[in-house]
N, C-alpha and C positions, 0 to 999 in steps of 0.2 A: 609860794608855789603851793599848792596839794600832792598828797599823795602819786594822784593821777598824773603829774607832772613830775616826779621825782625822774634828777640829774641818773643819767645810765650810770655812769661809777655807785653812785648809792644804792639803786636798785641791783647792779649786781651783787653790792655788798651784801644787798638782806640775802638774798638768793645765797651765796657764799653760809650764808650764815644761819639758815633754815637747810640747807642740805646737810651742812653738820649735826645740825639739831635730831634732824630726822635718818638720820644715816642708817642706821636698823631696825628702823618700822615695814612691817610689812605692806604691801599697797594701800589692805583697807583702812591701816592704821594710819596711810598716809593722808590719805582721802578724806577720813573725818573727822580727823586734827585740824588737816589745812583750810577744813571748810568751816569749822569755828576758832580759829585762833586768829588775831586781831592786826598779828605779823606780818599773817599773809595778806588778810585784806577781803573782799568781799569778792567771790567765785562767780562763773558762771561754766557749765561743762556745757563745751559745743561737740555734739554726738550728729554721725552722717546717718545714726540707726542702718550702716552697714552690719558685715557678718559679725562682726565679734563684741559693737558695740553695746550688749545687751549686760557686760560684763559691768562697767562702768556705770552705767544706767541703774541697775540693781544696786551696785554699792551707794551710789548717791539716794535709791529712795530706803535703803536701811539708813546713812547718816542723816541726810537731811534731808526730808523729801521735799522742802520746799526750796531747796535750789533753783535757780533760774537753768534751764534747758533747752540751749538754740539749737533749731535745727532749720539748716540749708536745704529749700528748695530751691535748689535753681533754674527748674521749669524743665529738664532732661533726665530726670531720676524715673526708675524703674517702676512700675505702678505696683508691684512686691514689697518695693520699700516703702510707698507712700500708705501703702495699706499696712503692713510690720509698723508703720510709726503710729500711726493710731490707735491700733492695736496696744502696741506694748505700753505705751504710754499712759492708756487706759489703765492695764492690767499691775503696771508698775503701780496708781496712784501719783506720777508725778503734777506738785499741784502748781507749777508754774513753767508750764508746755510753752515755748516762744517760739513760732514758725515765721519763720524770714523767707523774703523772695527777692530780686533784685530788684532794681529801681527799672519801673516800663517802661519810661521813656527814654532808657538810655539803652537798653534790648531794644528800642523800634530804630535809636537811632546808631546802635553799633552790628546788631545781629537781627536783623528784621527777619531774616530768610533762618533763623537758626542754624547756621552750618559754618559760623564762625569758629568754631573745634576742629572744622577739617583743614580750614585756611593758616589758621594762628591757635592754638590750643592753647598757649598762654595767656593770648590774652581774651580768649573764651573763662580761664579759670577764672582770672584777675576779674573780670563785668560780671559773671555770674556767681562767684564764690568768695574771694577775699575782700574785693570792695565791700559789697553788703556785710561780710562778718566784721568788717571793722567797723561797721556803723554800728551794726548789731551792739556792738564791745563795750563802746562808746560809755561809760560810767563805772566799768568792772577795773579791778585793780588788778584781774588776772584771770586767767581761763585753764578748765584743764578738759587735757586730751591724755587718749587713748596710745601715746607714740611706746615705740619698747625700741630697746637697744639693738635687740636682732635682726630687726630688720636694714640694717646696714646703713653705709652710705651715711650722710649728717646726722644721725640717730646714734650709731653707735659708741657713744661718748657720753649718753645722754644721762642727764642727771633727775633726780626727781622735782627738783626746781629748776629753772632758768629764766632769761631775760630774753623777749622779745623784740629785737631790735625796734627802734624806732623809726616814723616813718610820718608821711605828710598826714596819718589818718589819727596819730597817738603819739607822745611821747616815752613810750617804755613801756611795758605790761609783764606781770609774771605769766608763765604757762607752769603748771604742774602736771607733771608725768606720773602718775599712782603707778601704772603699770610697766614702767622704765627698766627696772630689771627682771622683768617676766620672761619664761623660756617659751618657744615653740611648744604648744600644748597644753600652756596651761589655763590658757582662755577657754579651750576645750572641756578640759577637767570642771576649771570652775561652772562651765552652761552643764556640764552633765550632773554634778552635786547637787546642784541649786535646780533642777529641773528647769531651766528657765528655755525659753522659746525662741529656736535659732531664724533665721532671716531664710526667705522659703531658698534664696538662690544660692545658698550656702551648697544643700544636695543637688543642685546643677553643675557643679565644678566653678564654682563664682566663690571662691576666697578671700576676695577684694572688691569692696560693691562698690562704687562709684557713679557717674552717669553714664546713662545707656550707651548715647552713640560712643565714650572712652573705654570700657571695660568689656572684654572680655573671658570666655571660661578659660581655665588654667588648665596642664596636659601633663599629668604625672608627670612627678621629678622638679619641676619649674618651681619655681619663687612664688610664694604665696601673691605677690605683687603684680607676676608676670604680665597681666591678663591688665591691667592698666597703662592704657594709651599704648599697646602694642606695636611695634614697629619703630616705633618714634624714638625721639633723644630726649624722653621728658619720664620722671617716674614722680615728681612727686606736682601740687598743684598751690605750690607756696608762690604766689606770686603778688608784689605789693606795690604801691603807688608811692614813691620819691622824689619828689618837685614834679609830679605828673605824670612821671615816666614809669612803665612796667621794669621794676624789676626783680631776679631771683635770687630767694630767701634757700633755697633746696630744703623746705618744709612743708609740710603738709597740715593742716588743722585735723 
């Protein structure tokens, strides 16, 4: 049995041990060490190139520039995001940039009009995000996310290392969350101190940026993710296939 097929209990034990060992590390120290730690395994950074993505992208460029960076081009992103992705990847000198897209045949069969997001946003996220991401992560033992505790809900007890529950695509994998303990404002401070370029939509009132049809500006006083799937009973894009069925996981990439 390979480490990619590690029983979930053994994988959880590994995550627990890593959390204990990394407990007092800073975000950059967690990321830099994890990228070279054989106990963590081969990692990829999954980046939306959204409002705060430049933080982890910059850290990766400093710690290990050849780290695989996976960018999901769902086919429904803002033009500003696509331009920002190209310019930022070049500026940071990322050496293993992987732009992935949903399967063309699957899109044609299930969302030929591009309106699935209106009738079934969960299915749209699965089709355009989760399933392609699972395929792209095949072969990796873990992936890096920008999720933080203060974002609430399922993230409130987030640790540096957690176990992604197994599904039809894989038998379990580590998630590495270097920014888990960051507070509101920390990302902005990091961006300003390092003079990093911000996503152009941030200045237009978009503190959280996803696909164009499901993202709207946020008003003063609203939560930073209030503009995602506004007016719907949905806060995350984490949908997985289990035994051929869509199942909510309560987390996003």
